[in-house]
MDAnalysis code that builds the backbone (N, CA, C; Angstrom):
import MDAnalysis as mda
import numpy as np

u = mda.Universe.empty(216, n_residues=72, atom_resindex=np.repeat(np.arange(72), 3), trajectory=True)
u.add_TopologyAttr("name", ["N", "CA", "C"] * 72)
u.add_TopologyAttr("resid", np.arange(1, 73))
u.add_TopologyAttr("resname", ["UNK", "UNK", "UNK", "UNK", "UNK", "UNK", "UNK", "UNK", "UNK", "UNK", "UNK", "UNK", "UNK", "UNK", "UNK", "UNK", "UNK", "UNK", "UNK", "UNK", "UNK", "UNK", "UNK", "UNK", "UNK", "UNK", "UNK", "UNK", "UNK", "UNK", "UNK", "UNK", "UNK", "UNK", "UNK", "UNK", "UNK", "UNK", "UNK", "UNK", "UNK", "UNK", "UNK", "UNK", "UNK", "UNK", "UNK", "UNK", "UNK", "UNK", "UNK", "UNK", "UNK", "UNK", "UNK", "UNK", "UNK", "UNK", "UNK", "UNK", "UNK", "UNK", "UNK", "UNK", "UNK", "UNK", "UNK", "UNK", "UNK", "UNK", "UNK", "UNK"])
u.atoms.positions = np.array([
    [-148.499, -8.958, 116.059],
    [-148.647, -9.690, 117.203],
    [-150.088, -9.496, 117.828],
    [-150.774, -8.480, 117.618],
    [-151.974, -7.978, 118.213],
    [-152.954, -8.882, 117.430],
    [-152.881, -9.071, 116.139],
    [-153.707, -9.973, 115.180],
    [-153.604, -11.372, 115.747],
    [-152.486, -11.838, 116.179],
    [-152.502, -13.111, 116.760],
    [-153.170, -13.328, 117.819],
    [-153.347, -12.347, 118.873],
    [-154.261, -12.425, 120.019],
    [-155.871, -12.589, 119.593],
    [-156.109, -11.989, 118.517],
    [-157.430, -12.317, 118.011],
    [-157.480, -13.554, 117.245],
    [-156.853, -13.926, 116.165],
    [-156.809, -14.977, 115.200],
    [-156.970, -16.225, 116.201],
    [-156.078, -16.602, 117.089],
    [-155.865, -17.655, 117.681],
    [-157.030, -18.150, 118.521],
    [-157.604, -17.265, 119.457],
    [-158.780, -17.845, 119.869],
    [-160.167, -18.067, 119.037],
    [-159.981, -16.895, 117.972],
    [-161.215, -17.275, 116.855],
    [-161.331, -18.743, 116.278],
    [-159.692, -18.816, 115.917],
    [-159.643, -20.219, 115.084],
    [-159.992, -21.439, 116.120],
    [-159.655, -21.220, 117.500],
    [-160.000, -22.492, 118.522],
    [-161.672, -22.342, 118.487],
    [-162.331, -21.366, 118.405],
    [-163.808, -21.582, 118.520],
    [-164.351, -22.033, 117.414],
    [-163.855, -21.557, 116.075],
    [-164.382, -22.158, 114.958],
    [-164.066, -23.694, 114.874],
    [-162.934, -24.239, 115.392],
    [-162.503, -25.701, 115.542],
    [-163.439, -26.317, 116.270],
    [-163.649, -25.696, 117.668],
    [-164.670, -26.233, 118.348],
    [-166.131, -26.733, 117.889],
    [-166.498, -25.466, 117.043],
    [-167.841, -25.413, 116.406],
    [-167.962, -26.529, 115.403],
    [-166.900, -26.663, 114.802],
    [-166.869, -27.625, 113.624],
    [-166.862, -29.029, 114.067],
    [-166.216, -29.222, 115.289],
    [-166.034, -30.586, 115.994],
    [-167.567, -30.888, 116.495],
    [-168.026, -29.771, 117.068],
    [-169.432, -29.912, 117.629],
    [-170.420, -30.410, 116.593],
    [-170.353, -29.563, 115.501],
    [-171.370, -29.837, 114.142],
    [-171.228, -31.363, 113.894],
    [-169.946, -31.768, 113.748],
    [-169.449, -33.165, 113.147],
    [-170.294, -34.072, 114.072],
    [-169.896, -33.991, 115.371],
    [-170.349, -34.903, 116.495],
    [-172.038, -34.992, 116.471],
    [-172.513, -33.703, 116.338],
    [-174.016, -33.846, 116.344],
    [-174.577, -34.490, 115.233],
    [-173.904, -34.314, 113.981],
    [-174.486, -35.078, 112.912],
    [-174.109, -36.632, 113.003],
    [-173.235, -36.907, 113.642],
    [-173.083, -38.541, 113.735],
    [-174.007, -39.044, 114.892],
    [-174.401, -38.094, 116.024],
    [-175.372, -38.857, 117.011],
    [-176.758, -38.721, 116.271],
    [-177.085, -37.753, 115.281],
    [-178.440, -37.769, 114.872],
    [-178.675, -38.631, 113.565],
    [-177.746, -39.433, 113.186],
    [-177.727, -40.437, 111.981],
    [-177.792, -39.788, 110.735],
    [-176.961, -38.711, 110.530],
    [-177.076, -37.802, 108.997],
    [-176.261, -38.799, 108.142],
    [-175.332, -39.543, 108.611],
    [-174.701, -40.444, 107.451],
    [-174.980, -41.667, 107.502],
    [-176.197, -42.091, 107.734],
    [-176.693, -43.648, 107.801],
    [-177.073, -43.930, 106.267],
    [-177.880, -43.253, 105.654],
    [-178.394, -43.838, 104.436],
    [-178.128, -42.761, 103.200],
    [-176.733, -42.814, 102.860],
    [-176.460, -41.616, 101.805],
    [-176.820, -42.161, 100.376],
    [-176.741, -43.630, 100.048],
    [-177.138, -43.858, 98.736],
    [-178.601, -43.538, 98.339],
    [-179.450, -43.815, 99.296],
    [-180.827, -43.575, 98.982],
    [-181.232, -42.154, 98.670],
    [-180.692, -41.353, 99.472],
    [-181.043, -39.827, 99.339],
    [-180.415, -39.378, 98.004],
    [-179.117, -39.913, 97.526],
    [-178.410, -39.399, 96.548],
    [-179.190, -39.812, 95.250],
    [-179.726, -40.857, 95.335],
    [-180.457, -41.529, 94.008],
    [-181.967, -41.160, 93.870],
    [-182.351, -40.698, 95.017],
    [-183.854, -40.099, 94.812],
    [-184.188, -38.929, 94.129],
    [-183.168, -38.238, 93.748],
    [-183.577, -37.006, 92.791],
    [-183.665, -37.639, 91.323],
    [-183.373, -39.022, 91.091],
    [-183.308, -39.390, 89.775],
    [-184.500, -40.163, 89.613],
    [-185.248, -40.468, 90.534],
    [-186.590, -41.092, 90.705],
    [-187.772, -40.262, 90.400],
    [-188.704, -40.558, 89.712],
    [-190.015, -39.924, 89.565],
    [-190.930, -40.005, 90.704],
    [-191.846, -39.227, 90.879],
    [-192.832, -39.124, 91.953],
    [-193.628, -40.499, 91.957],
    [-193.965, -41.241, 90.892],
    [-194.617, -42.533, 90.912],
    [-193.801, -43.709, 91.519],
    [-192.466, -43.600, 91.092],
    [-191.525, -44.591, 91.832],
    [-191.292, -44.249, 93.215],
    [-191.279, -43.166, 93.848],
    [-191.367, -42.875, 95.198],
    [-192.712, -43.257, 95.982],
    [-193.791, -43.266, 95.282],
    [-194.965, -43.396, 95.815],
    [-195.177, -45.029, 95.979],
    [-194.417, -45.699, 94.965],
    [-194.497, -47.203, 94.917],
    [-193.568, -47.669, 96.253],
    [-192.416, -46.988, 96.385],
    [-191.912, -47.168, 97.712],
    [-192.601, -46.857, 98.873],
    [-193.247, -45.978, 98.935],
    [-194.073, -45.594, 100.153],
    [-194.953, -46.606, 100.419],
    [-195.697, -47.280, 99.437],
    [-196.811, -47.966, 99.524],
    [-196.189, -49.491, 99.879],
    [-194.990, -49.717, 99.750],
    [-194.215, -50.928, 100.185],
    [-193.759, -50.958, 101.741],
    [-194.501, -51.691, 102.515],
    [-194.211, -51.727, 103.961],
    [-192.845, -52.281, 104.116],
    [-192.333, -52.787, 103.431],
    [-191.014, -53.558, 103.698],
    [-189.944, -52.727, 103.530],
    [-190.159, -51.590, 102.741],
    [-189.313, -50.455, 102.392],
    [-188.657, -49.822, 103.747],
    [-187.188, -49.771, 103.827],
    [-186.799, -49.135, 105.106],
    [-186.782, -47.693, 104.915],
    [-186.789, -47.073, 106.153],
    [-186.959, -45.526, 105.914],
    [-187.642, -44.774, 105.111],
    [-188.907, -45.207, 104.964],
    [-189.866, -44.562, 103.964],
    [-190.251, -43.178, 104.518],
    [-190.394, -42.944, 105.866],
    [-190.916, -41.806, 106.393],
    [-189.690, -40.795, 106.226],
    [-188.434, -41.243, 105.973],
    [-187.514, -40.327, 106.032],
    [-187.342, -39.338, 104.726],
    [-188.034, -39.761, 103.751],
    [-188.112, -39.093, 102.412],
    [-189.513, -38.081, 102.213],
    [-189.372, -36.832, 102.230],
    [-190.758, -36.293, 102.155],
    [-191.544, -36.343, 101.026],
    [-191.117, -36.997, 99.887],
    [-191.826, -37.366, 98.737],
    [-192.606, -38.747, 99.045],
    [-192.044, -39.554, 100.126],
    [-192.661, -40.798, 100.456],
    [-193.924, -40.859, 101.551],
    [-193.816, -39.812, 102.144],
    [-194.940, -39.467, 103.143],
    [-196.103, -39.431, 102.543],
    [-197.132, -40.174, 103.152],
    [-198.564, -40.304, 102.636],
    [-199.364, -38.841, 103.185],
    [-199.740, -37.849, 102.534],
    [-200.281, -36.653, 103.031],
    [-201.600, -36.659, 102.648],
    [-202.483, -37.524, 102.166],
    [-203.670, -37.728, 101.852],
    [-204.033, -38.109, 100.489],
    [-205.394, -38.139, 100.050],
    [-205.699, -38.566, 98.582],
    [-204.851, -37.720, 97.568],
    [-204.582, -38.308, 96.659],
    [-203.751, -37.807, 95.408],
    [-204.551, -37.782, 94.233],
])
């Protein structure tokens, strides 16, 4: 019985934290472009630079390899 007095509030806090983290991820667009980030590990740096040079490419600045950091 004493363990239930500890485990029930602890589980409620953990559920609240998980729900808050999920809500935060939805509010900050963490689930918007899942395909591009998953396939980006298969692309070479040259292909990513071509994407970065294309102004019509959506979310170019979202990927660190696409950011222009100066002359290369």
